N, C-alpha and C positions, 0 to 999 in steps of 0.2 A: 599504426594500430587501427584496426577497423572499429568503428563505433557509430551507432545510429540509434539515438534515443527512441524515436518513433517506431523504428523497426523492432526494437526489443519490446516495446509496449505492445505492438501488434502480435508479436510471437507469444507473449504471455496470455493475450486474449484468445488466440487460436488454441493454445495448449489447454486453457480452462474449458473451452467449448469441446475440445477433443475428449477430455477426461469426463465431462458431463455426459457426452454421447456414449462413451465406453461403459460408464457405470449404469446408464439407463438400459443399454443392451444386455449387460450382465444381469440386471434385475429382472428383465423380461424373461431371460433364459431360465433363471432360478424359479420364477413364478410358474413357468410352463412345466418345468420338471416336477415341482412340488404338486402342481395340480394333477398331472398325469399319475403320480404316485398315489395321490389321495383318491383318484377315481376308481381304483381297484378295490377300495374298501366299501362294502355295501352301505348304503345310507342308513345311519342309525345303529350300525353294528358296534356293540360295545366290546371292550377287551374282556375276554373270557378268563375271569380270575380262576387260578388253579389249573387251567388247561395247559397242556404241553406247549401250546402256541403263544402263551401269555408273554414270555420274555421277548420272543421274536417280534410279536405284534407291537409291544411297547417301543422297542428299538426302531421299528419301521416308522411308527407314528412320530417318534422324536426326530427322526431324520427329515420327515416332511415338515415338522414345525421349525426345525433349524434352517431349512431351505427358505421357508417363508420369511423368517427373521433376517437371514442374509440378504434376501431380496429387498426388504425394507431398508436395511443399512445401505445397500447400493443406491436405492432411490434417494436417501438422505444425502449421500455423497454427490449424486448427480445434481441435486438442488443446490448444494453448497458450491459446486463449480460453476453452475449457471449464474448464481448470485455473484461469485467472484469475477466472472467475465464482465458482468454489468458494472460492478464496482470499478474495475480497471478502466472500462470504457468511459464511465462518467466522472472519474476522479479528476478534479480540477486543481489538485494540489500542485505546487510548483517545486520540482526537484532540482537540486543543484547540478545534476548531470544532464539536465535538459539543455541542449544548445541554445534554446531561446529563453533560458531562465532569467537573464538580466532584462530582456525585453518584457517578459511577463511580469516580473517583479516591479519594474518601473510603472507599468500600466496599473498594477494593483495598488502601488503607492499613490499614484495620482487619484485613483478612485477613493481611497481612504481619506486623502487630504481634502478632496471635494466634499465628501460626506461630513468631515469634521467642520469645515467652514459653513456648510449648510446648516448643521445642527446649531452651531454658535449663533449664526445670523437669525435663524428661526426663533431661537429662545429670546434673542434680543427684541425681535418684533412682538413676540408674545408678551413680554414684560411691559412693553409700551402700548400694547393693544393695537399695534399697527398692522391691520389686515392687508391694507393696500401694499405696504412695503413687503409684507410676507409673500403675497401673490406674485411679486416681481422676481422672486428668487427662483432659480432653476430647480425644477423638480417639485415646486410647491403646487398645491391644489386646494380647492375649497374643502374637499373631504379631509385632507390632512390638517388643515387649519382647525376644523371642528374636532378632529380626533385629538390634536395636541392641546386643545383648550379644555379637554376633560381632565379633571383633577384625579390623579392617582394617589391612593393612600400612601403617605410617607414620601411622595416624590413631587407633588404639586403638578403644575402645568408644564407642557413642553417636554423636550428630551431630557431624560433623567441624567443626573451627574455621572452615574456609572457608565452610561452609554458613551458619553464623551471621553471618559477616562479609559474605558476599554479600547475604544477606537484609537485613541492617542497611543496606547501601549502597542497596538498592532502596527501603527505607523513607525514607531521606534524599532520594532522587531524587523519589519520589512526593510527599513533603511539599513539596519545592521547587516542583514543578509546581502543587500546590494553592495555595501562597503566591503564585506568579506570576499564576495565574488570578484569585485573589481581588483582588490588587492591580490587575489589569486591569479587573475588574468595578467596583471602587471609583473608579477614575480617570475623570474626566470625558472623554467621547469628543471627539476632535478633529473639528471641523466648521467649516471656514473656506473662504472663497472668494477666489481670487487671479486677477485678470484674467478674471473670469467663469467660472473653472474651480474646481470644488469639490473639496476634499480632505476625505474623510469616513472616520472610523474606525468601520467596521461591526463592532461587538463581537460581534454575533450570528453573523456569518460568520467572525470573527477575521481580517478583511482590511482593509488600508488601501486605500481606493478613490479613484481620480481620475476625476471625472465631467466630461467636456467638453460644451459646449453643442452641438457638432457633431463630425464626424470629424476628429481631429488630422491634420496633414500627415505625409508620409512620414518626414521628418527627426525629428519629435517621436515618431512611432511607434517608430522605431529606438532612440531614447534610452530610451523606456519599456521596450522589450524588453531592452535591454542592462542596465537597472537592475533587472531581475527582475519587471517588471510584465507581466501577461498580460490580454488582453481577455476579458471575460466577457459574452457576449450576454445571459445570464440576468439579470445584475446591471446591465447597461448601463454598465459601468465598467471601467477598467484597474485591476488590483488585485494585491496580494501580501500575504503574512502581515504582520500588525501588528508593527512594531518601530520603535525610534527612528530607525534608519538608513533605513527605508522612508519615514518622514515627511520626513526631511531630503532624501532623493533626490527625492521628489515636489516639494518646495519649489524645489529647484534647477532641475529640469526646467521647471516652470511659469514661474518667474521669468525663464528664459532664452528663453522663447517670444517672438518679435518680431512 
C-alpha cells in the first residue's frame, strides 16, 4: 500500500493554497460584476417610490448588494484557507502515522526530561541561595537567576510546583505514546480475508483497511461510514485508525454481508 506522510501533508498545504486562490479570484469577479452593475445607477439617484420602476430598481439594487456580500464571504473563505495552509505548515504536533513519530517522540521526551531536571536543580540552588551552582547548570543565565528570585504571589521563588507537575504529566503522556507505538510495531499485522474481502492492518499508515474486490453496495457503504470507515482512493481501501474496535467492527460488517 502506498503511504507517504510528508507527501500527504504537502498535498493538504497545496490544496489549501488552491482553495484560497480560487476564492480570491471568485471574490474579485463578484466585486467587478457588482461594481459594473452599480455604475449604471446615477450618483445619488434614489429609488422612485410609487414609480413603475420601483420594484425593478429595488430588485436590481438587491442583486448588487448580494454580489458584494457574496464577494466578502469569498474573501473570508480565502483568508480561512490561507490560515489553514500556514497552520499545516507550522504544525509541530507529532502524529502516530508519521513514519518518524517514534524518533520525534523520543526527542520530545528527552527535551521534557532535561527541562524537568533543570527546574528541579534550579529550585534546589534557589533554596540554598547557590548562584554559582545555578550558573553551572545548562541553560542557566544571570537574567534567569534574577527572574526566578522574584517572588510570585502564592508561588514563592523559582519554578512553581504546577510547572513541574504539568511537565511531569507530559513526560508520562509522551512515554505512554512511545510504548503504544512500540507495541504496535512489535505486534504482527492483521492480514486476513473473509468472503474475498481483505482486512489489512497497514502499520505504515496507522490505518485498519478493508479492501473489497469491487465496489460494496450502498447498504454496506452506509455501515462502513457509520462505523467510522472512510474511502481512500489513494489506498484503494475503506479505512480508519488502527484499534481493537476497528478490527471488530470490520469483522462484523464483512460477516454480515450476504
